[in-house]
FIKOLZA-1660 file (N, C-alpha, C; in steps of 0.1 Angstrom, whole numbers, plus 5000, padded with zeros to 4 digits):
% residues 101
   i   px   py   pz ch aa at
   1 2098 5299 5915  A  M  N
   1 2108 5289 5917  A  M CA
   1 2107 5282 5930  A  M  C
   2 2105 5289 5940  A  R  N
   2 2104 5282 5954  A  R CA
   2 2092 5273 5954  A  R  C
   3 2081 5277 5948  A  S  N
   3 2069 5269 5949  A  S CA
   3 2072 5256 5941  A  S  C
   4 2079 5257 5930  A  R  N
   4 2081 5244 5922  A  R CA
   4 2091 5235 5930  A  R  C
   5 2101 5241 5936  A  W  N
   5 2110 5233 5945  A  W CA
   5 2102 5226 5955  A  W  C
   6 2093 5233 5962  A  S  N
   6 2085 5226 5973  A  S CA
   6 2076 5216 5967  A  S  C
   7 2071 5218 5955  A  A  N
   7 2062 5208 5948  A  A CA
   7 2070 5195 5945  A  A  C
   8 2082 5197 5940  A  Y  N
   8 2091 5185 5938  A  Y CA
   8 2093 5178 5951  A  Y  C
   9 2096 5185 5961  A  A  N
   9 2100 5179 5974  A  A CA
   9 2089 5171 5980  A  A  C
  10 2076 5175 5978  A  V  N
  10 2065 5167 5984  A  V CA
  10 2057 5159 5973  A  V  C
  11 2062 5159 5961  A  G  N
  11 2056 5151 5950  A  G CA
  11 2043 5156 5945  A  G  C
  12 2041 5170 5945  A  E  N
  12 2029 5176 5939  A  E CA
  12 2030 5176 5924  A  E  C
  13 2028 5165 5918  A  I  N
  13 2030 5163 5903  A  I CA
  13 2022 5173 5895  A  I  C
  14 2009 5174 5898  A  D  N
  14 2000 5182 5891  A  D CA
  14 2004 5197 5891  A  D  C
  15 2010 5202 5902  A  Y  N
  15 2014 5215 5903  A  Y CA
  15 2027 5217 5894  A  Y  C
  16 2036 5208 5894  A  I  N
  16 2048 5209 5885  A  I CA
  16 2044 5210 5871  A  I  C
  17 2035 5201 5867  A  I  N
  17 2030 5201 5853  A  I CA
  17 2023 5214 5849  A  I  C
  18 2014 5219 5858  A  A  N
  18 2006 5231 5856  A  A CA
  18 2015 5243 5855  A  A  C
  19 2027 5243 5861  A  T  N
  19 2035 5255 5862  A  T CA
  19 2047 5254 5852  A  T  C
  20 2046 5244 5843  A  T  N
  20 2056 5243 5832  A  T CA
  20 2050 5247 5819  A  T  C
  21 2057 5255 5811  A  D  N
  21 2052 5260 5798  A  D CA
  21 2050 5248 5789  A  D  C
  22 2038 5246 5784  A  P  N
  22 2035 5235 5776  A  P CA
  22 2043 5235 5763  A  P  C
  23 2048 5247 5759  A  D  N
  23 2057 5248 5747  A  D CA
  23 2072 5248 5750  A  D  C
  24 2075 5246 5763  A  G  N
  24 2089 5247 5767  A  G CA
  24 2096 5234 5765  A  G  C
  25 2109 5234 5767  A  A  N
  25 2118 5223 5765  A  A CA
  25 2115 5211 5775  A  A  C
  26 2110 5214 5787  A  Q  N
  26 2108 5204 5797  A  Q CA
  26 2094 5197 5796  A  Q  C
  27 2085 5203 5788  A  A  N
  27 2072 5197 5788  A  A CA
  27 2072 5184 5780  A  A  C
  28 2063 5175 5784  A  H  N
  28 2062 5162 5777  A  H CA
  28 2047 5161 5771  A  H  C
  29 2046 5155 5760  A  H  N
  29 2032 5154 5754  A  H CA
  29 2025 5142 5760  A  H  C
  30 2032 5132 5765  A  D  N
  30 2026 5121 5772  A  D CA
  30 2025 5124 5787  A  D  C
  31 2014 5129 5791  A  R  N
  31 2012 5134 5805  A  R CA
  31 2014 5122 5815  A  R  C
  32 2010 5110 5812  A  A  N
  32 2011 5099 5821  A  A CA
  32 2026 5096 5823  A  A  C
  33 2033 5095 5812  A  A  N
  33 2048 5092 5813  A  A CA
  33 2055 5103 5821  A  A  C
  34 2051 5116 5818  A  W  N
  34 2057 5127 5824  A  W CA
  34 2055 5127 5839  A  W  C
  35 2042 5124 5843  A  A  N
  35 2039 5123 5857  A  A CA
  35 2046 5112 5864  A  A  C
  36 2048 5101 5858  A  A  N
  36 2055 5090 5864  A  A CA
  36 2070 5094 5865  A  A  C
  37 2076 5101 5856  A  E  N
  37 2090 5105 5857  A  E CA
  37 2092 5115 5869  A  E  C
  38 2082 5124 5870  A  I  N
  38 2083 5134 5881  A  I CA
  38 2081 5127 5894  A  I  C
  39 2072 5117 5895  A  A  N
  39 2070 5110 5907  A  A CA
  39 2082 5102 5912  A  A  C
  40 2088 5096 5902  A  A  N
  40 2100 5088 5905  A  A CA
  40 2112 5097 5910  A  A  C
  41 2113 5108 5903  A  F  N
  41 2124 5118 5907  A  F CA
  41 2121 5122 5921  A  F  C
  42 2109 5127 5924  A  S  N
  42 2106 5132 5937  A  S CA
  42 2107 5121 5948  A  S  C
  43 2103 5109 5945  A  A  N
  43 2103 5099 5955  A  A CA
  43 2118 5094 5959  A  A  C
  44 2127 5095 5949  A  H  N
  44 2140 5090 5951  A  H CA
  44 2151 5101 5954  A  H  C
  45 2146 5113 5955  A  T  N
  45 2155 5124 5957  A  T CA
  45 2152 5131 5971  A  T  C
  46 2163 5134 5977  A  R  N
  46 2162 5142 5990  A  R CA
  46 2165 5157 5986  A  R  C
  47 2155 5165 5989  A  F  N
  47 2156 5179 5986  A  F CA
  47 2161 5187 5998  A  F  C
  48 2174 5190 5998  A  E  N
  48 2180 5195 6011  A  E CA
  48 2180 5210 6012  A  E  C
  49 2183 5217 6001  A  K  N
  49 2183 5232 6002  A  K CA
  49 2182 5238 5988  A  K  C
  50 2175 5249 5988  A  L  N
  50 2175 5257 5975  A  L CA
  50 2180 5271 5979  A  L  C
  51 2190 5275 5971  A  D  N
  51 2197 5288 5972  A  D CA
  51 2195 5296 5959  A  D  C
  52 2187 5306 5960  A  I  N
  52 2185 5315 5949  A  I CA
  52 2197 5324 5948  A  I  C
  53 2205 5323 5937  A  R  N
  53 2217 5331 5936  A  R CA
  53 2215 5344 5929  A  R  C
  54 2206 5345 5920  A  D  N
  54 2203 5357 5912  A  D CA
  54 2189 5356 5906  A  D  C
  55 2182 5367 5906  A  A  N
  55 2169 5368 5900  A  A CA
  55 2168 5383 5896  A  A  C
  56 2174 5386 5884  A  P  N
  56 2173 5400 5879  A  P CA
  56 2158 5404 5877  A  P  C
  57 2155 5416 5878  A  P  N
  57 2141 5421 5876  A  P CA
  57 2136 5415 5862  A  P  C
  58 2124 5410 5863  A  A  N
  58 2118 5405 5851  A  A CA
  58 2112 5416 5842  A  A  C
  59 2112 5413 5829  A  D  N
  59 2105 5423 5821  A  D CA
  59 2090 5419 5821  A  D  C
  60 2082 5424 5812  A  E  N
  60 2068 5421 5813  A  E CA
  60 2064 5407 5813  A  E  C
  61 2070 5399 5804  A  D  N
  61 2066 5385 5802  A  D CA
  61 2077 5375 5803  A  D  C
  62 2089 5379 5807  A  R  N
  62 2101 5370 5808  A  R CA
  62 2109 5373 5820  A  R  C
  63 2113 5362 5827  A  G  N
  63 2122 5364 5838  A  G CA
  63 2132 5352 5839  A  G  C
  64 2143 5354 5847  A  E  N
  64 2153 5344 5849  A  E CA
  64 2156 5342 5863  A  E  C
  65 2159 5330 5867  A  V  N
  65 2164 5327 5881  A  V CA
  65 2176 5318 5880  A  V  C
  66 2186 5322 5887  A  R  N
  66 2198 5313 5888  A  R CA
  66 2198 5308 5903  A  R  C
  67 2199 5295 5904  A  F  N
  67 2198 5288 5917  A  F CA
  67 2207 5277 5918  A  F  C
  68 2210 5273 5931  A  H  N
  68 2218 5261 5934  A  H CA
  68 2208 5252 5942  A  H  C
  69 2206 5240 5937  A  A  N
  69 2198 5230 5943  A  A CA
  69 2206 5219 5949  A  A  C
  70 2206 5218 5963  A  K  N
  70 2213 5208 5970  A  K CA
  70 2204 5196 5971  A  K  C
  71 2208 5185 5964  A  L  N
  71 2200 5173 5964  A  L CA
  71 2209 5161 5966  A  L  C
  72 2203 5150 5971  A  S  N
  72 2210 5137 5972  A  S CA
  72 2201 5126 5967  A  S  C
  73 2207 5116 5962  A  R  N
  73 2199 5104 5957  A  R CA
  73 2208 5092 5961  A  R  C
  74 2202 5083 5968  A  D  N
  74 2209 5071 5973  A  D CA
  74 2222 5074 5979  A  D  C
  75 2222 5085 5987  A  G  N
  75 2234 5088 5995  A  G CA
  75 2244 5096 5987  A  G  C
  76 2242 5098 5974  A  R  N
  76 2251 5105 5965  A  R CA
  76 2246 5120 5963  A  R  C
  77 2256 5129 5963  A  D  N
  77 2253 5143 5960  A  D CA
  77 2250 5144 5945  A  D  C
  78 2238 5149 5942  A  V  N
  78 2234 5152 5928  A  V CA
  78 2230 5167 5927  A  V  C
  79 2236 5175 5934  A  S  N
  79 2233 5189 5934  A  S CA
  79 2237 5195 5921  A  S  C
  80 2231 5207 5918  A  F  N
  80 2234 5214 5905  A  F CA
  80 2230 5228 5906  A  F  C
  81 2236 5236 5897  A  V  N
  81 2233 5250 5895  A  V CA
  81 2226 5251 5882  A  V  C
  82 2216 5260 5881  A  E  N
  82 2209 5262 5869  A  E CA
  82 2204 5276 5868  A  E  C
  83 2204 5281 5856  A  R  N
  83 2198 5294 5853  A  R CA
  83 2186 5291 5844  A  R  C
  84 2174 5294 5850  A  S  N
  84 2161 5290 5844  A  S CA
  84 2154 5302 5838  A  S  C
  85 2147 5299 5827  A  E  N
  85 2138 5310 5821  A  E CA
  85 2124 5307 5825  A  E  C
  86 2117 5318 5828  A  F  N
  86 2103 5317 5831  A  F CA
  86 2096 5327 5822  A  F  C
  87 2084 5323 5818  A  I  N
  87 2076 5333 5809  A  I CA
  87 2062 5334 5816  A  I  C
  88 2056 5346 5813  A  R  N
  88 2043 5349 5819  A  R CA
  88 2033 5346 5807  A  R  C
  89 2024 5337 5809  A  R  N
  89 2013 5334 5799  A  R CA
  89 2000 5335 5806  A  R  C
  90 1991 5343 5801  A  D  N
  90 1978 5345 5807  A  D CA
  90 1978 5348 5822  A  D  C
  91 1988 5357 5825  A  G  N
  91 1990 5362 5839  A  G CA
  91 1996 5353 5848  A  G  C
  92 2001 5341 5844  A  R  N
  92 2008 5331 5852  A  R CA
  92 2022 5329 5848  A  R  C
  93 2031 5328 5858  A  W  N
  93 2045 5325 5855  A  W CA
  93 2047 5310 5853  A  W  C
  94 2053 5306 5842  A  L  N
  94 2056 5292 5839  A  L CA
  94 2071 5290 5837  A  L  C
  95 2075 5278 5841  A  Y  N
  95 2089 5274 5839  A  Y CA
  95 2090 5271 5824  A  Y  C
  96 2100 5277 5817  A  R  N
  96 2102 5274 5803  A  R CA
  96 2113 5265 5800  A  R  C
  97 2125 5268 5805  A  Q  N
  97 2136 5259 5802  A  Q CA
  97 2149 5264 5809  A  Q  C
  98 2158 5254 5810  A  P  N
  98 2171 5259 5816  A  P CA
  98 2178 5267 5805  A  P  C
  99 2187 5276 5809  A  L  N
  99 2194 5285 5799  A  L CA
  99 2209 5282 5801  A  L  C
 100 2216 5284 5790  A  E  N
 100 2231 5282 5790  A  E CA
 100 2237 5294 5796  A  E  C
 101 2248 5292 5804  A  D  N
 101 2255 5303 5810  A  D CA
 101 2265 5309 5800  A  D  C
% end
């Protein structure tokens, strides 16, 4: 989670795409459009603070992280709380999707 946060903050688009489950809800099939969307988000967002609120022990291939992301865009607070699902595929943890609380 922290590495993805950092990647968004510095615009490491390839890392964000590589650490997203290609079968997950956040993946896009048009890589160029997806990369442009990530680049725009990163460029216009100020990443102020990441607070991991809960990260229960993962099972073998699935984990969850609940976090608060403090962000601003054009001087407006756009912070949010999310509970995210991660899966392990081929030995690598990938972001799968946000989960409902």
